[in-house]
C-alpha angles and dihedrals in degrees: 000000000000115000118239111249119234096239093171093064101040108088126161128190117210119203120246092264089063093238092139093230113147117247134179116255110237115240122246090253091059094050129074117230089260092050091048090052090052091049091048091050091049091048090050090051091048090049091050092055091074090063090064086079115100121244088253089060092050091048091053094047095044091048088074092057130090121234090260092053092045092054089050089055090047091057096058100080142334094261093052090044090059093047094045089045090057090052090045090058092049095050104028105018095112095049118102113241114209123219116229128164099337095319137091111224137188120192088348092304116124111232101198093132090053100046091115090054099050114121104172123038140167126211105197132198092242087073104044138054132191129285089259092055090046091055090052088053092054092049094046093067091079097041124103122255109273132182093258096046091104090056091049092050091048090053101046110012096108089055097049089107089045093209101039097143092060095061098068093041106039094092095040119119093183104064113121109153130040125179122192112199124199097323142128107225123217098250091182084075097051092123090062092045092049090071088065104029093053089064098051122103095188126044124182120188111191115182094335109167105228139154118220095264092051092053090049089052092051095049091047092064094048103072094150098053112132097168120043122181121187119185122189095347105103108097140114093263091054093049134220103242091113089063091068095065136087119241104192098192097045114117102159130033120188122191118186107173144144093237117129097172134089117275108193090182089068090071091052091050095050094045092049093049102049091157090074108112101183129043116191117186140156117256095245096057091040095051098046090052097044094118094063091056092055092050098050143071093236114143131180135184090216133023117192119193123195111206106223102130136059113248128157098273096212092054091045093053090048089054092052092051091048091052091048090053092055091047098253090137138005100198131026131212118190127194119198123195125205114307099055111159134194092250090059092054091046090056092045090054088071094055115105122241096004099164104161135041125182113185140175102209131193097164136052117267140159119236102179094103091073094081097171094063117131098169130036124185119181134165096224126015092208090076093065107089096190096044097127093051095048095088088059097041103039100054093168096054111126106160135035128181121191120177089200126018141138122245088247090058093063095039095083090057091051092049101041114013102089094179095048112122109165133032123180126188117175096184109032117195129201121286143146093294102031130074103206093190095056095027093231119150115203099230092168091060091046091051092051091051091048093050090061091065112087113228093009120163121226113268125215113206115204118206139165119274097257091058092042095053096042091051094044093051091046097047101027091223139056102192122077132165097275103005128059130175125211139168116268088234092064094072132049104246094159117150133182090243114045111226099218 
């Protein structure tokens, strides 16, 4: 494998005649002010020459760099920041950047130079405290140093600015997704937050401690939200007043709760917001409110069920088929947690228009009976007993996502699944076309195998950055006629259940 050159530390100075002979730059002490100005002008001209490259050239060069190297490039000047930021969005735009102590980070790399290019961010409870703690922080600036000041700083330091996460994002035109995790936002600073929240198309609230009026305030400043996810918020203490309102932009509502009681307001919400195309809900809330679906005119393009509650599976599948018959949904997504058994899959095989399964498996099962599947997401491929026959059985399958799989596990799909379009493997193990030690994937061999299949679509294989870079440096390209390789972070593979 060819070693990556250190282009950042290899500088040459040609003499004015253009001979290309190296010469020592004179120090500032050796130059007069006029001479220094000439040198500065020449340096500026030499720096400008790089911008004569087209954006395609920059994309190709930067594609060989890691995230850490790309951020280093982005810190050199404003022009390069814009170009590197464009490449950052292409290669890492789908990844979720986490906020920590005034910085957004991804894989432990600070992204300060790319704040304006961030599209997907998480604001977690480890960073923020409540309004009351924030006020203590403000008052503590004038207090004397006490023995417990270190403990206080540890507790509330990240929230000293109260609204830290807004600062790096308030001028961004790229932000799309914001997730709040287990926090109590400072609603006294809603005006500052509005500058960011009003731009987001997807808002996730996971364990946010809110009273009804606070939730109303939050939703009011998110007019462009198309995808709203609420986790653990739907209960009698929280209130249901928000369910009686129309949200014109909303296309997808996701409710992941611990509620096992009837919520009549849910029917009002769904009938008021008929523009919603996808309804994602946990099985407990869905099952206990099944009567209101039967007695309504609610219709969805996609229904997604998250299996977190024990219900007689035969009865549950009968309910799904009944709802499909009356037009409640057109396509079904089902998410299994750990504990999936063969009998569950056998029941699911009878459900109409089941097009996607996401499953955490810890036992061996066969999935080939679900012939309408278009997407399959599994934590480990080794648990699927009929894996090699799936490309022949599941003719509609277009996407597969394995957290852990060998190269030989994905080879049958490349050779025989003509409609396959996307394959993701987070942890790729050795196989006939993958060198696990050097992290090199033999894309040429994959492409040759794919070319043998008549009518085959082009497949994009998504891998982690270490595999991507090692393969790219070894093969000098990542895009072939019927096989292409990309970073996992370039495409939104998010699922309700993480597969790791």
